C-alpha positions in Angstrom: 96.0 -117.9 136.5 95.9 -120.0 133.3 95.5 -123.8 133.6 95.7 -126.6 131.1 91.9 -126.9 131.0 91.4 -123.4 129.6 89.8 -123.3 126.1 91.0 -120.8 123.6 88.2 -119.5 121.4 88.8 -117.4 118.3 86.4 -115.3 116.3 86.9 -114.3 112.7 85.3 -111.0 111.6 85.3 -109.4 108.2 86.4 -105.8 108.2 86.4 -103.5 105.1 89.5 -101.4 104.9 90.2 -98.9 102.2 93.9 -99.3 101.7 94.0 -96.8 98.9 92.6 -94.2 101.2 95.2 -95.0 103.9 98.4 -95.4 101.8 97.8 -94.1 98.3 96.8 -90.4 98.3 98.8 -89.8 95.1 101.3 -91.4 92.8 104.0 -92.8 94.9 106.6 -95.5 95.4 104.1 -98.3 94.9 103.7 -97.2 91.3 107.4 -97.9 90.6 108.7 -101.2 89.3 111.4 -102.6 91.5 113.9 -105.4 91.3 113.4 -108.3 93.8 116.1 -109.0 96.4 117.6 -111.8 94.5 117.6 -110.0 91.1 119.1 -106.9 92.7 122.4 -108.6 93.2 123.8 -105.9 90.9 122.1 -103.1 92.9 125.0 -101.6 94.8 126.8 -100.8 91.6 126.7 -102.2 88.0 129.3 -104.8 88.8 128.7 -105.6 92.5 126.2 -107.7 94.4 124.7 -107.6 97.9 123.9 -110.5 100.2 121.6 -113.3 99.2 118.0 -113.3 100.4 116.7 -115.6 103.1 115.9 -119.2 102.2 112.2 -120.1 102.5 112.6 -123.5 100.8 111.8 -125.3 104.0 108.1 -124.1 103.5 107.9 -126.3 100.4 106.6 -129.9 100.8 109.4 -132.4 100.2 108.9 -135.8 98.6 111.6 -137.3 100.8 111.5 -136.5 104.6 114.2 -137.7 106.9 113.0 -138.6 110.4 115.2 -139.2 113.4 114.2 -141.0 116.6 114.2 -139.0 119.8 116.8 -141.1 121.4 119.2 -140.7 118.5 118.8 -136.9 118.6 119.7 -136.9 122.3 122.7 -139.1 121.6 123.9 -136.6 118.9 123.5 -133.7 121.3 125.3 -135.6 124.0 128.1 -136.6 121.7 128.5 -133.0 120.5 128.8 -131.8 124.1 131.3 -134.5 124.9 133.2 -133.8 121.7 133.5 -130.2 122.6 134.8 -131.0 126.0 137.2 -133.5 124.6 138.5 -130.9 122.1 138.9 -128.4 124.9 140.8 -130.9 127.1 142.9 -131.9 124.1 143.9 -128.4 123.3 144.7 -127.7 127.0 146.8 -130.8 127.1 148.6 -129.9 123.9 149.4 -126.4 125.1 150.6 -127.6 128.5 153.1 -130.3 127.5 156.1 -130.7 129.7 159.3 -129.3 128.3 162.4 -131.5 127.9 165.3 -130.8 130.2 167.7 -130.3 127.4 167.5 -126.7 126.2 168.4 -127.5 122.6 165.7 -130.2 122.3 163.2 -127.8 124.0 163.8 -125.2 121.3 163.1 -127.8 118.6 159.9 -128.9 120.3 158.6 -125.3 120.4 159.3 -124.8 116.7 157.6 -128.1 115.6 154.7 -128.4 118.2 152.0 -127.6 115.6 153.2 -130.4 113.3 153.8 -133.0 116.1 151.8 -136.2 115.7 149.9 -137.5 118.7 149.7 -141.3 119.2 146.5 -142.9 120.4 144.0 -140.1 119.5 143.6 -141.3 115.9 141.9 -144.5 117.2 139.4 -142.4 119.2 138.5 -140.2 116.2 138.4 -143.2 113.9 135.6 -144.6 116.1 133.8 -141.3 116.2 134.0 -141.0 112.4 132.8 -144.5 111.9 129.8 -143.8 114.2 129.1 -140.6 112.1 129.6 -138.4 115.1 132.6 -136.6 113.5 132.9 -135.6 109.9 136.4 -136.1 108.5 138.2 -133.8 106.1 138.0 -134.6 102.4 141.8 -134.6 101.8 142.1 -138.4 102.4 145.0 -137.8 104.8 145.5 -140.8 107.1 144.5 -140.0 110.7 147.7 -141.5 112.0 149.6 -138.7 110.3 147.5 -135.9 111.8 149.4 -133.3 113.8 148.1 -131.3 116.7 147.2 -128.5 114.3 145.2 -131.0 112.1 143.2 -132.2 115.2 142.5 -128.7 116.2 141.3 -127.7 112.8 139.1 -130.9 112.6 137.5 -130.2 115.9 136.8 -126.5 115.0 135.4 -127.4 111.6 133.0 -130.0 113.1 131.9 -127.5 115.8 131.2 -124.9 113.2 129.3 -127.4 111.0 127.1 -128.3 114.0 126.4 -124.6 114.6 125.5 -124.1 110.9 123.2 -127.2 111.0 121.4 -125.8 114.0 120.9 -122.5 112.2 119.6 -124.2 109.1 117.2 -126.5 111.0 115.8 -124.1 113.6 113.5 -122.2 111.1 112.3 -125.5 109.7 111.6 -126.9 113.2 109.8 -123.8 114.2 107.7 -123.8 111.0 106.7 -127.5 111.5 105.7 -126.7 115.1 103.1 -124.1 113.9 99.5 -125.0 113.5 98.5 -125.9 109.9 96.7 -122.6 109.3 99.9 -120.6 110.3 102.0 -122.9 108.1 99.8 -122.0 105.2 100.0 -118.3 106.0 103.8 -118.5 106.4 104.1 -120.1 103.0 101.7 -117.6 101.5 103.7 -114.6 102.9 107.0 -116.2 101.8 105.7 -116.2 98.2 105.0 -112.5 98.5 101.3 -112.7 99.4 99.8 -109.6 101.1 96.0 -110.3 101.3 96.2 -112.0 104.7 92.6 -111.0 105.4 91.3 -112.8 102.4 93.5 -115.8 103.2 92.4 -116.1 106.8 88.8 -115.7 105.7 89.2 -118.7 103.3 90.9 -120.7 106.1 88.1 -119.8 108.5 85.4 -121.0 106.1 87.4 -124.2 105.4 87.8 -124.9 109.1 84.1 -124.2 109.7 83.1 -126.8 107.1 85.7 -129.3 108.4 84.2 -129.1 111.9 80.7 -130.1 110.7 79.5 -133.3 112.3 77.7 -135.9 110.2 75.8 -137.1 113.3 74.2 -133.7 113.8 71.0 -133.3 111.8 71.4 -129.5 111.2 75.0 -130.2 110.2 73.9 -132.9 107.8 71.7 -130.5 106.0 74.5 -127.9 105.8 77.0 -130.5 104.5 74.6 -131.6 101.7 73.7 -128.0 100.8 77.3 -126.9 100.6 78.3 -129.8 98.5 75.4 -129.6 96.1 75.9 -125.8 95.7 79.7 -126.3 95.1 79.0 -128.9 92.4 76.4 -126.8 90.7 73.6 -129.3 91.3 70.8 -126.8 90.9 69.1 -123.7 92.3 68.6 -123.2 96.1 65.0 -124.3 95.9 65.9 -127.5 94.0 68.6 -128.3 96.6 66.1 -127.8 99.5 63.6 -130.2 97.8 66.3 -132.8 97.5 67.2 -132.4 101.1 63.6 -132.8 102.1 63.3 -136.0 100.1 66.4 -137.6 101.7 65.1 -136.5 105.1 61.7 -138.2 104.5 63.5 -141.3 103.4 65.8 -141.3 106.4 68.9 -141.0 104.3 70.1 -137.6 105.4 73.0 -138.9 107.5 73.9 -141.4 104.8 74.1 -138.7 102.2 76.0 -136.3 104.5 78.6 -139.1 105.3 79.0 -139.6 101.6 79.5 -135.9 100.8 81.6 -134.8 103.9 85.0 -136.2 102.7 84.4 -134.8 99.2 83.5 -131.4 100.7 86.7 -131.4 102.8 88.7 -132.3 99.7 87.1 -129.4 97.9 88.1 -127.0 100.7 91.6 -128.2 100.6 91.7 -127.6 96.9 90.4 -124.0 97.4 93.3 -123.2 99.8 95.8 -125.0 97.6 94.6 -123.1 94.6 95.0 -119.8 96.4 98.6 -120.7 97.4 99.4 -121.9 93.9 98.0 -118.6 92.4 100.3 -116.6 94.8 103.2 -118.8 93.8 102.6 -118.2 90.1 102.3 -114.4 90.8 105.6 -114.5 92.6 107.2 -116.3 89.7 105.8 -113.7 87.3 107.0 -110.9 89.5 110.5 -112.4 89.6 110.5 -112.8 85.9 109.3 -109.2 85.4 111.9 -107.9 87.9 114.7 -109.8 86.2 113.6 -108.4 82.8 113.5 -104.9 84.4 117.1 -105.3 85.7 118.3 -106.4 82.3 116.6 -103.5 80.5 118.1 -100.9 82.9 121.5 -102.4 82.6 121.4 -102.6 78.8 120.2 -99.0 78.6 123.0 -97.6 80.7 125.9 -99.9 80.0 127.2 -97.9 77.0 127.4 -94.7 79.1 124.7 -92.7 77.2 121.0 -92.1 77.0 120.1 -91.5 73.4 122.7 -89.0 72.1 123.5 -87.7 75.6 126.8 -88.9 77.0 127.0 -89.9 80.7 130.0 -89.7 83.0 130.6 -92.6 85.3 129.2 -90.9 88.4 125.9 -90.1 86.6 125.7 -93.6 85.1 126.1 -95.3 88.5 123.6 -92.9 90.1 121.0 -93.7 87.5 121.5 -97.4 87.7 121.4 -97.7 91.5 118.6 -95.2 91.6 116.4 -97.4 89.4 117.3 -100.9 90.8 118.2 -100.5 94.4 115.2 -100.4 96.8 116.9 -98.8 99.8 114.5 -95.9 100.6 111.5 -96.1 102.9 108.1 -95.5 101.4 104.9 -94.0 103.0 103.4 -97.5 102.4 105.9 -99.1 104.7 107.7 -100.9 101.9 111.1 -100.0 100.4 111.4 -98.2 97.1 114.1 -97.0 94.7 115.3 -93.4 94.2 112.7 -92.7 91.5 109.8 -93.7 93.9 111.5 -91.8 96.8 111.7 -88.6 94.8 108.2 -88.8 93.5 107.0 -89.0 97.2 109.4 -86.4 98.4 108.3 -83.7 96.0 104.6 -84.5 96.4 104.3 -84.9 100.1 107.5 -84.1 102.1 109.0 -81.1 100.3 106.2 -80.2 97.8 107.5 -78.8 94.5 104.6 -79.0 92.1 106.5 -77.1 89.3 109.1 -79.9 89.3 106.4 -82.7 89.5 104.4 -81.1 86.7 107.6 -80.9 84.6 108.4 -84.5 85.3 104.9 -85.5 84.4 105.1 -83.6 81.1 108.4 -85.3 80.3 106.9 -88.8 81.1 103.6 -88.3 79.2 105.0 -86.4 76.2 108.8 -86.9 75.9 109.0 -85.5 72.3 106.8 -82.5 73.0 108.7 -81.6 76.2 112.2 -82.0 74.6 111.0 -79.9 71.6 109.8 -77.1 73.9 113.1 -77.2 75.8 115.1 -77.0 72.5 112.9 -74.1 71.3 113.6 -72.3 74.5 117.3 -72.9 74.1 117.3 -71.7 70.5 115.4 -68.6 71.5 118.0 -67.8 74.2 120.8 -68.4 71.7 119.2 -66.0 69.2 118.8 -63.4 71.9 122.4 -63.8 72.9 123.5 -63.5 69.3 121.5 -60.3 68.8 123.0 -58.7 71.9 126.5 -59.5 70.7 125.8 -58.1 67.2 124.4 -54.9 68.7 127.5 -54.6 71.0 129.9 -55.2 68.1 128.0 -52.7 65.9 128.2 -50.1 68.6 131.9 -50.6 69.0 132.4 -50.7 65.2 130.6 -47.3 64.9 132.8 -45.7 67.5 135.9 -46.9 65.9 134.9 -45.6 62.4 134.2 -42.2 63.8 137.6 -42.0 65.4 139.4 -43.0 62.2 137.4 -40.4 60.3 138.4 -37.7 62.8 142.0 -38.6 62.5 141.9 -38.5 58.7 140.2 -35.1 58.8 142.9 -33.8 61.2 145.6 -35.1 59.0 144.0 -33.4 56.0 143.8 -30.2 57.8 147.5 -30.4 58.7 148.4 -31.2 55.1 146.4 -28.2 53.9 148.5 -25.6 55.9 150.5 -22.9 54.0 154.0 -23.9 53.3 157.2 -22.0 52.3 158.8 -23.3 49.1 162.4 -24.3 49.3 164.6 -21.6 47.5 167.0 -22.5 44.7 170.2 -20.3 44.9 171.9 -20.3 41.7 175.0 -19.2 43.4 175.0 -22.1 45.8 178.3 -23.9 45.8 178.3 -27.5 45.0 
């Protein structure tokens, strides 16, 4: 059973892992440029946008930090609970009002209940608003003119605002409750950093140097050695000689005490530099991603690729396929349709003829297109030759038939005929 006196020890080891061997056996999704989540607001279609990405701004250091006393926090929580109960009681009271005895007046009350003003409650809410426990509407409507419907909307709006405030502050409170090392790691990951092994190695070295004790003689030597090495004082032998001189003079602790704060500052700068470099890389990636989105959009917006016209369906497919990272990759990250198809025809459903043809097109577009055009022209010539032969054959058969008919007609015309007689005695 764990007790409060237990000591937690951690050990940092360096392990060499060949990520290329594990995740990159060939060209895959990681070789494809993608739009980041914020830039891919056009990704669902050319004119639509998905949801916005998560807000990691709470990981940035703020120049102005608001602090609340513990008692004030409890008071706000208590007031929120009381306010919720008051709102519930108020709504129950409003929905259970006694009806007037007169039927005609009762009908009027039913029709106008949502607009009926309630006396006395405006004073209660005025005090809550004055104490900043209730946030009023921005319509400048006087509270004395509020109807039951107005009070209901005000209570619901404040409850919703409280819930949203909790949702906004919970990640920040969780982040601030983490140890400093994990806060640094969280900020690093939020900026897109992936080399956690390198980061934690740097943090481990920094923590090791911070834990050095200036009253310990062996630590004193280590502090002096690390500082002089970091500042480029000289070679290892020269530093050892300097340490021996200070040791003989009895000034080892004095020098260690002088160098220790400077050494700690240097370690902080090393970590800050690593975080800043990652932040710059993220900004560069975002800029490249934005430029990529713009280039894809401008390429396809006219509905053609070169002199090839595109229909709307093909245009949308190409755009989304290039900018929308909605497919899972073998590396565990999401990729677009281009990266997905590259992996599919290399590993999932191997089709090396298609992959080779795609590689040929990408490496030598003009040569590939020229060969395709030559093949198309060759097929066209072959088709034309076949048509000519067919027509020639048909033409030959037709000419023979005509010739036979002409010969038959000639034979008929060459038959012996009897001349018509002329009777000189024929009556007219």
